[in-house]
DSSP file (Angstrom, degrees, kcal/mol; ACC not computed):
  #  RESIDUE AA STRUCTURE BP1 BP2  ACC     N-H-->O    O-->H-N    N-H-->O    O-->H-N    TCO  KAPPA ALPHA  PHI   PSI    X-CA   Y-CA   Z-CA
    1    1 A X              0   0    0      0, 0.0     2,-0.2     0, 0.0     3,-0.1   0.000 360.0 360.0 360.0 142.3  -14.5  -39.3   74.4
    2    2 A X    >   -     0   0    0      1,-0.2     3,-0.8     4,-0.1    63,-0.2  -0.616 360.0 -65.6-106.1 168.7  -17.5  -37.1   74.8
    3    3 A X  T 3  S+     0   0    0      1,-0.2    64,-0.2    -2,-0.2    -1,-0.2  -0.155 115.2  13.6 -55.4 144.0  -21.2  -38.1   75.1
    4    4 A X  T 3  S+     0   0    0     62,-0.6     2,-0.3     1,-0.2    -1,-0.2   0.781  96.8 127.1  64.7  31.6  -22.9  -39.6   72.0
    5    5 A X    <   -     0   0    0     -3,-0.8    60,-3.1    61,-0.1     2,-0.4  -0.807  51.8-135.4-118.6 161.0  -19.7  -40.3   70.1
    6    6 A X  E     -A   64   0A   0     -2,-0.3     2,-0.3    58,-0.2    58,-0.2  -0.935  20.3-175.7-116.3 141.7  -18.3  -43.4   68.5
    7    7 A X  E     -A   63   0A   0     56,-2.0    56,-3.1    -2,-0.4     2,-0.4  -0.998  18.4-142.5-137.0 137.0  -14.6  -44.6   68.9
    8    8 A X  E     +A   62   0A   0     -2,-0.3     2,-0.3    54,-0.2    54,-0.2  -0.839  29.1 172.3 -96.6 138.5  -12.7  -47.5   67.3
    9    9 A X  E     -A   61   0A   0     52,-2.5    52,-3.2    -2,-0.4     2,-0.2  -0.988  35.5-108.5-142.1 152.1  -10.2  -49.2   69.7
   10   10 A X  E     -A   60   0A   0     -2,-0.3    19,-2.6    50,-0.2    20,-0.4  -0.577  41.1-172.0 -77.9 142.0   -8.1  -52.3   69.5
   11   11 A X  E     -AB  59  28A   0     48,-3.2    48,-2.7    17,-0.2     2,-0.5  -0.959  22.8-143.6-137.8 152.8   -9.2  -55.1   71.7
   12   12 A X  E     -AB  58  27A   0     15,-2.3    15,-2.3    -2,-0.3     2,-0.5  -0.979  20.4-158.6-113.9 120.4   -8.0  -58.6   72.9
   13   13 A X  E     -AB  57  26A   0     44,-2.8    44,-2.4    -2,-0.5     2,-0.5  -0.891  10.6-177.6-103.5 129.4  -10.7  -61.1   73.3
   14   14 A X  E     +AB  56  25A   0     11,-2.6    11,-2.8    -2,-0.5     2,-0.4  -0.982   3.4 177.2-127.0 117.2  -10.2  -64.2   75.5
   15   15 A X  E     -AB  55  24A   0     40,-3.1    40,-3.0    -2,-0.5     2,-0.4  -0.970   4.9-173.4-123.0 139.4  -12.8  -66.9   75.9
   16   16 A X  E     +AB  54  23A   0      7,-2.8     7,-1.9    -2,-0.4     2,-0.3  -0.996  12.0 174.6-132.2 131.6  -12.5  -70.1   77.9
   17   17 A X  E     +AB  53  22A   0     36,-2.7    35,-4.3    -2,-0.4    36,-0.8  -0.690  34.7 129.2-139.0  81.5  -15.0  -72.9   77.9
   18   18 A X  S    S-     0   0    0      3,-3.3    -2,-0.1    -2,-0.3    35,-0.0  -0.713  74.2 -99.2-127.4 171.8  -13.4  -75.7   80.0
   19   19 A X  S    S+     0   0    0     -2,-0.2     3,-0.1     1,-0.2    -1,-0.0   0.815 125.3  45.2 -66.8 -24.2  -14.6  -77.7   83.0
   20   20 A X  S    S+     0   0    0      1,-0.2     2,-0.3     0, 0.0    -1,-0.2   0.835 122.9  22.4 -84.7 -34.1  -12.6  -75.3   85.3
   21   21 A X        -     0   0    0      2,-0.1    -3,-3.3     0, 0.0     2,-0.3  -0.983  44.3-177.4-138.3 145.2  -13.7  -72.0   83.7
   22   22 A X  E     +B   17   0A   0     -2,-0.3     2,-0.3    -5,-0.2    -5,-0.2  -0.774  45.4 128.2-136.4  91.1  -16.5  -70.6   81.6
   23   23 A X  E     -B   16   0A   0     -7,-1.9    -7,-2.8    -2,-0.3     2,-0.4  -0.921  42.4-153.8-146.6 163.3  -15.6  -67.0   81.0
   24   24 A X  E     -B   15   0A   0     -2,-0.3     2,-0.3    -9,-0.2    -9,-0.2  -0.977  15.6-175.5-141.8 130.5  -15.1  -64.2   78.5
   25   25 A X  E     -B   14   0A   0    -11,-2.8   -11,-2.6    -2,-0.4     2,-0.4  -0.949  11.6-164.1-129.5 146.8  -12.8  -61.2   78.7
   26   26 A X  E     -B   13   0A   0     -2,-0.3     2,-0.5   -13,-0.2   -13,-0.2  -0.985   7.9-169.1-132.6 121.2  -12.2  -58.2   76.6
   27   27 A X  E     -B   12   0A   0    -15,-2.3   -15,-2.3    -2,-0.4     2,-0.3  -0.934  13.8-145.4-108.9 127.9   -9.1  -56.1   77.2
   28   28 A X  E     -B   11   0A   0     -2,-0.5   -17,-0.2   -17,-0.2     4,-0.1  -0.709  14.4-135.3 -98.9 144.6   -8.9  -52.7   75.4
   29   29 A X  S    S+     0   0    0    -19,-2.6     2,-0.3    -2,-0.3   -18,-0.1   0.743  92.8  50.6 -66.7 -25.5   -5.7  -51.1   74.1
   30   30 A X  S    S-     0   0    0    -20,-0.4     2,-0.7    -3,-0.0    -2,-0.1  -0.864  95.4-107.1-117.2 150.3   -6.8  -47.7   75.5
   31   31 A X        -     0   0    0     -2,-0.3     2,-0.5     2,-0.0    -2,-0.1  -0.659  44.2-173.9 -77.6 115.1   -8.0  -46.9   79.0
   32   32 A X        -     0   0    0     -2,-0.7     2,-1.1    -4,-0.1    -4,-0.1  -0.940  22.5-145.9-119.2 128.2  -11.7  -46.3   78.6
   33   33 A X        -     0   0    0     -2,-0.5     2,-0.1     2,-0.0    -2,-0.0  -0.778  24.9-157.3 -90.8  93.3  -14.0  -45.1   81.4
   34   34 A X        -     0   0    0     -2,-1.1     2,-0.3    31,-0.0    31,-0.0  -0.463  10.4-168.8 -73.7 147.2  -17.3  -46.9   80.6
   35   35 A X    >   -     0   0    0     -2,-0.1     3,-1.8     1,-0.0    31,-0.1  -0.852  38.5 -67.6-129.0 163.5  -20.5  -45.4   82.0
   36   36 A X  T 3  S+     0   0    0     -2,-0.3    30,-0.2     1,-0.2    38,-0.1  -0.277 120.2  20.4 -52.8 134.0  -24.1  -46.6   82.2
   37   37 A X  T 3  S+     0   0    0      1,-0.3    -1,-0.2    37,-0.1    30,-0.1   0.297  87.2 134.9  87.8  -9.4  -25.7  -46.9   78.7
   38   38 A X    <   -     0   0    0     -3,-1.8     2,-0.4    28,-0.1    -1,-0.3  -0.465  42.8-149.3 -72.3 149.7  -22.4  -47.1   76.8
   39   39 A X  E     -C   64   0A   0     25,-2.4    25,-2.8    -2,-0.1     2,-0.4  -0.923  11.2-163.4-125.4 142.6  -22.3  -49.8   74.1
   40   40 A X  E     -C   63   0A   0     -2,-0.4     2,-0.5    23,-0.2    23,-0.2  -0.992   3.0-172.5-128.3 130.9  -19.5  -51.9   72.8
   41   41 A X  E     -C   62   0A   0     21,-2.2    21,-3.0    -2,-0.4     2,-0.5  -0.978  14.3-148.0-122.8 120.6  -19.6  -53.9   69.6
   42   42 A X  E     -C   61   0A   0     -2,-0.5    19,-0.2    19,-0.2     2,-0.1  -0.739  20.8-138.1 -86.2 124.0  -16.6  -56.2   68.8
   43   43 A X        +     0   0    0     17,-3.1     2,-0.2    -2,-0.5    17,-0.2  -0.390  55.2  57.6 -83.5 157.9  -16.1  -56.5   65.0
   44   44 A X  S    S-     0   0    0     15,-0.1     3,-0.1    -2,-0.1    15,-0.0  -0.569  88.5 -32.5 119.8-179.7  -15.3  -59.6   63.1
   45   45 A X  S    S-     0   0    0     -2,-0.2     0, 0.0     1,-0.1     0, 0.0  -0.306  75.5 -81.4 -75.9 160.5  -16.9  -63.0   62.6
   46   46 A X        -     0   0    0      1,-0.1     2,-0.6    -2,-0.0    -1,-0.1  -0.224  44.8-128.1 -60.5 142.6  -18.9  -64.8   65.1
   47   47 A X        -     0   0    0     -3,-0.1     2,-0.5     2,-0.0    -1,-0.1  -0.854  22.8-173.1 -98.0 121.8  -16.9  -66.7   67.8
   48   48 A X        -     0   0    0     -2,-0.6     2,-0.5     2,-0.0    -2,-0.0  -0.986   2.6-172.9-112.4 119.6  -17.7  -70.4   68.4
   49   49 A X        -     0   0    0     -2,-0.5     3,-0.1     4,-0.1     2,-0.1  -0.974  13.6-144.7-114.6 114.2  -15.9  -72.0   71.3
   50   50 A X    >   -     0   0    0     -2,-0.5     3,-2.2     1,-0.1   -33,-0.2  -0.368  37.7 -83.6 -76.3 154.4  -16.3  -75.8   71.8
   51   51 A X  T 3  S+     0   0    0      1,-0.3   -33,-0.2    -2,-0.1    -1,-0.1  -0.365 120.1  25.0 -54.1 127.7  -16.4  -77.3   75.3
   52   52 A X  T 3  S+     0   0    0    -35,-4.3    -1,-0.3     1,-0.3   -34,-0.2   0.381 105.2 110.3  96.7  -1.5  -12.8  -77.9   76.5
   53   53 A X  E <   -A   17   0A   0     -3,-2.2   -36,-2.7   -36,-0.8     2,-0.3  -0.614  51.6-151.2-106.5 166.1  -11.4  -75.1   74.2
   54   54 A X  E     -A   16   0A   0    -38,-0.2     2,-0.4    -2,-0.2   -38,-0.2  -0.953   8.4-162.4-126.9 152.4   -9.9  -71.7   74.6
   55   55 A X  E     +A   15   0A   0    -40,-3.0   -40,-3.1    -2,-0.3     2,-0.4  -0.996  11.3 172.3-137.0 130.3   -9.9  -68.8   72.2
   56   56 A X  E     +A   14   0A   0     -2,-0.4     2,-0.3   -42,-0.2   -42,-0.2  -0.986  15.4 149.2-141.4 125.5   -7.8  -65.7   72.1
   57   57 A X  E     -A   13   0A   0    -44,-2.4   -44,-2.8    -2,-0.4     2,-0.4  -0.961  40.6-119.2-147.3 164.8   -7.8  -63.1   69.3
   58   58 A X  E     +A   12   0A   0     -2,-0.3     2,-0.3   -46,-0.2   -46,-0.2  -0.931  41.6 160.4-107.3 135.4   -7.2  -59.4   68.6
   59   59 A X  E     -A   11   0A   0    -48,-2.7   -48,-3.2    -2,-0.4     2,-0.4  -0.895  39.1-103.5-143.3 171.7  -10.1  -57.5   67.1
   60   60 A X  E     -A   10   0A   0     -2,-0.3   -17,-3.1   -50,-0.2     2,-0.4  -0.801  32.5-159.9 -98.8 148.0  -11.4  -54.0   66.7
   61   61 A X  E     -AC   9  42A   0    -52,-3.2   -52,-2.5    -2,-0.4     2,-0.5  -0.979  10.2-144.5-130.8 144.1  -14.2  -52.7   68.9
   62   62 A X  E     -AC   8  41A   0    -21,-3.0   -21,-2.2    -2,-0.4     2,-0.6  -0.889  14.8-162.2-101.0 121.5  -16.6  -49.8   68.4
   63   63 A X  E     -AC   7  40A   0    -56,-3.1   -56,-2.0    -2,-0.5     2,-0.6  -0.919   2.8-167.3-109.6 129.9  -17.5  -48.0   71.5
   64   64 A X  E     -AC   6  39A   0    -25,-2.8   -25,-2.4    -2,-0.6   -58,-0.2  -0.937  14.2-140.4-115.9 118.6  -20.5  -45.9   71.4
   65   65 A X        -     0   0    0    -60,-3.1     2,-0.1    -2,-0.6   -27,-0.1  -0.510  18.7-121.9 -79.1 140.6  -21.1  -43.4   74.3
   66   66 A X        -     0   0    0     -2,-0.2   -62,-0.6   -30,-0.2   -61,-0.1  -0.445  24.6-118.5 -77.4 155.1  -24.6  -42.9   75.7
   67   67 A X     >  -     0   0    0    -64,-0.2     4,-2.8    -2,-0.1     5,-0.2  -0.282  35.7 -93.0 -83.7 179.7  -26.1  -39.5   75.7
   68   68 A X  H  > S+     0   0    0      1,-0.2     4,-2.4     2,-0.2     5,-0.2   0.920 124.2  45.1 -56.7 -51.7  -27.2  -37.7   78.9
   69   69 A X  H  > S+     0   0    0      2,-0.2     4,-2.2     1,-0.2    -1,-0.2   0.889 113.9  47.8 -65.4 -39.1  -30.8  -38.9   78.9
   70   70 A X  H  > S+     0   0    0      2,-0.2     4,-2.6     1,-0.2     5,-0.2   0.946 112.0  51.6 -71.1 -46.1  -29.9  -42.5   78.0
   71   71 A X  H  X S+     0   0    0     -4,-2.8     4,-1.9     1,-0.2    -2,-0.2   0.899 110.8  46.9 -53.3 -45.5  -27.2  -42.5   80.9
   72   72 A X  H  X S+     0   0    0     -4,-2.4     4,-2.1    -5,-0.2    -1,-0.2   0.933 112.2  53.0 -65.9 -45.6  -29.8  -41.2   83.5
   73   73 A X  H  X S+     0   0    0     -4,-2.2     4,-2.7     1,-0.2     5,-0.2   0.912 109.0  47.2 -53.8 -49.1  -32.3  -43.9   82.2
   74   74 A X  H  X S+     0   0    0     -4,-2.6     4,-2.4     1,-0.2    -1,-0.2   0.891 109.7  53.8 -71.5 -31.9  -29.8  -46.8   82.6
   75   75 A X  H  X S+     0   0    0     -4,-1.9     4,-1.1    -5,-0.2    -1,-0.2   0.934 110.7  45.9 -65.2 -41.4  -28.9  -45.6   86.1
   76   76 A X  H  X S+     0   0    0     -4,-2.1     4,-1.1     2,-0.2     3,-0.4   0.916 114.2  47.5 -60.1 -46.3  -32.5  -45.6   87.2
   77   77 A X  H  X S+     0   0    0     -4,-2.7     4,-2.7     1,-0.2     3,-0.3   0.884 106.1  58.4 -65.5 -39.1  -33.2  -49.0   85.7
   78   78 A X  H  X S+     0   0    0     -4,-2.4     4,-2.0     1,-0.3    -1,-0.2   0.831 102.1  54.4 -66.3 -27.9  -30.1  -50.5   87.2
   79   79 A X  H  X S+     0   0    0     -4,-1.1     4,-1.1    -3,-0.4    -1,-0.3   0.858 111.7  44.0 -68.9 -35.1  -31.3  -49.6   90.6
   80   80 A X  H  X S+     0   0    0     -4,-1.1     4,-0.8    -3,-0.3    -2,-0.2   0.902 113.8  51.0 -72.6 -43.4  -34.6  -51.4   90.0
   81   81 A X  H >< S+     0   0    0     -4,-2.7     3,-0.7     1,-0.2     4,-0.4   0.900 107.2  52.7 -68.6 -38.4  -32.9  -54.4   88.4
   82   82 A X  H >< S+     0   0    0     -4,-2.0     3,-1.5     1,-0.2     4,-0.5   0.855 102.8  58.7 -67.2 -32.4  -30.5  -54.9   91.3
   83   83 A X  H >< S+     0   0    0     -4,-1.1     3,-0.6     1,-0.3    -1,-0.2   0.743  94.1  66.8 -71.5 -19.5  -33.3  -54.9   93.8
   84   84 A X  T << S+     0   0    0     -4,-0.8    -1,-0.3    -3,-0.7    -2,-0.2   0.664  93.8  59.8 -70.0 -12.5  -34.7  -57.9   92.0
   85   85 A X  T <  S+     0   0    0     -3,-1.5    -1,-0.2    -4,-0.4    -2,-0.2   0.694  83.7 100.5 -87.1 -15.9  -31.7  -59.9   93.1
   86   86 A X    <   -     0   0    0     -3,-0.6     2,-0.5    -4,-0.5    -3,-0.0  -0.416  56.4-161.5 -71.2 138.4  -32.5  -59.4   96.8
   87   87 A X        -     0   0    0     -2,-0.1     2,-0.4     2,-0.0    -2,-0.0  -0.980   8.7-177.4-121.5 124.1  -34.1  -62.2   98.6
   88   88 A X        -     0   0    0     -2,-0.5     2,-0.4     2,-0.0    -2,-0.0  -0.958   3.4-169.2-120.9 136.6  -35.9  -61.5  101.8
   89   89 A X        -     0   0    0     -2,-0.4     2,-0.6     2,-0.0    -2,-0.0  -0.987   8.2-165.3-127.3 135.1  -37.5  -64.3  103.9
   90   90 A X        +     0   0    0     -2,-0.4     2,-0.3     2,-0.0    -2,-0.0  -0.947  18.6 172.4-115.1 112.0  -39.8  -63.9  106.8
   91   91 A X        -     0   0    0     -2,-0.6    -2,-0.0     2,-0.2     0, 0.0  -0.856  37.9-136.8-120.2 156.3  -40.3  -67.1  109.0
   92   92 A X  S    S+     0   0    0     -2,-0.3     2,-0.4     2,-0.0    -1,-0.1   0.439  75.0 103.3 -86.3  -2.7  -42.0  -67.7  112.2
   93   93 A X        -     0   0    0      2,-0.0     2,-0.4     0, 0.0    -2,-0.2  -0.660  50.9-167.4 -88.4 139.8  -39.3  -69.9  113.4
   94   94 A X        -     0   0    0     -2,-0.4     2,-0.4     2,-0.0    -2,-0.0  -0.967  18.1-132.1-124.9 135.6  -36.7  -68.7  115.9
   95   95 A X              0   0    0     -2,-0.4    -2,-0.0     1,-0.1     0, 0.0  -0.750 360.0 360.0 -90.1 137.8  -33.5  -70.5  116.8
   96   96 A X              0   0    0     -2,-0.4    -1,-0.1     0, 0.0    -2,-0.0   0.470 360.0 360.0 -74.5 360.0  -32.9  -70.9  120.5
């Protein structure tokens, strides 16, 4: 796939909402090299999973590649976003 293109791919959707796991996974039938700014839209009706249930289905997904400017923008913003997760603490206490 080249920049700024759309592609349809088959996908397997797996969602689990139990006491042990709360996760969602999408596996694609083709090997796709996702880059910053790329978008994926899974087609089909909205999925509702009740607590204690699991859901697995096959759906079509549309992958839209980001253009060069959008890709650059997402890379720069992601650096700023990750720094927001850092927690730095300065205290006057020293452990002997």
